[in-house]
C-alpha positions in Angstrom: 97.4 188.3 63.7 98.8 187.6 60.4 99.3 183.9 59.2 103.1 184.3 59.7 102.0 185.2 63.4 99.3 182.7 63.4 101.7 179.9 62.8 104.1 180.5 65.0 101.5 180.7 67.9 100.7 177.5 66.1 104.1 175.6 66.8 104.3 177.7 70.4 100.6 175.8 70.9 102.7 172.1 70.2 105.7 173.0 71.9 103.4 174.0 75.2 101.7 170.9 74.8 98.6 172.8 74.8 96.3 170.4 73.2 93.5 172.0 74.5 94.0 175.3 72.1 94.6 173.3 68.8 91.0 174.1 67.7 92.3 177.5 67.6 94.5 176.3 64.7 93.7 172.9 63.2 90.3 172.8 61.7 87.9 169.7 63.1 87.8 168.6 59.4 91.9 168.3 59.3 93.5 165.8 57.0 97.0 164.4 57.5 99.1 163.1 54.9 96.0 162.6 52.8 93.9 161.4 55.0 90.9 163.0 57.3 92.2 162.1 60.9 89.4 165.1 62.7 91.0 167.2 65.3 90.7 165.1 68.0 92.5 162.4 66.1 95.4 164.6 65.5 95.2 165.6 69.2 95.8 161.8 69.7 98.8 161.8 67.2 100.4 164.5 68.4 100.0 163.1 72.4 101.5 159.8 71.2 104.1 161.5 69.4 105.2 163.0 72.6 104.8 160.1 74.9 107.2 158.2 72.6 109.7 161.5 72.4 109.6 163.4 75.3 111.9 166.0 74.2 110.2 166.2 70.8 110.1 170.0 70.1 109.7 172.4 66.9 112.0 174.5 65.5 110.8 177.0 62.6 113.9 177.1 60.8 112.7 178.9 57.5 108.9 180.3 56.9 107.8 181.7 53.9 103.9 182.8 53.7 101.4 183.6 50.6 98.2 184.0 51.6 96.6 181.4 52.2 99.8 179.4 52.0 103.0 178.5 54.2 105.7 176.7 53.6 108.1 175.9 56.6 111.0 173.9 57.2 111.1 172.4 60.7 114.2 171.2 62.5 114.2 168.5 65.0 116.4 167.4 67.6 115.4 164.6 69.5 115.3 161.5 71.2 112.4 159.0 70.8 112.4 156.4 73.5 110.9 153.9 71.6 109.8 152.6 68.4 108.5 155.6 65.8 107.7 155.5 62.4 108.6 152.1 62.2 112.3 152.7 63.7 113.7 151.4 67.0 
């Protein structure tokens, strides 16, 4: 599987809510916005996000891969059901 396919498989994992498979795509030493949160912390964050946004879906609009780097523009069309990122 090439890096573009791997990234799309990761997005499918997120969209399918297969949290038990996250370790296939995310290292246990994951950093999010510059802070180490670990794989379990990342999973908890995602679980909380989909609890607040039940229709959350990640759509890859644009993907550029130059190994080992990936750049993607993701589209979101969703409706938070509660406070999210400080917004009501």
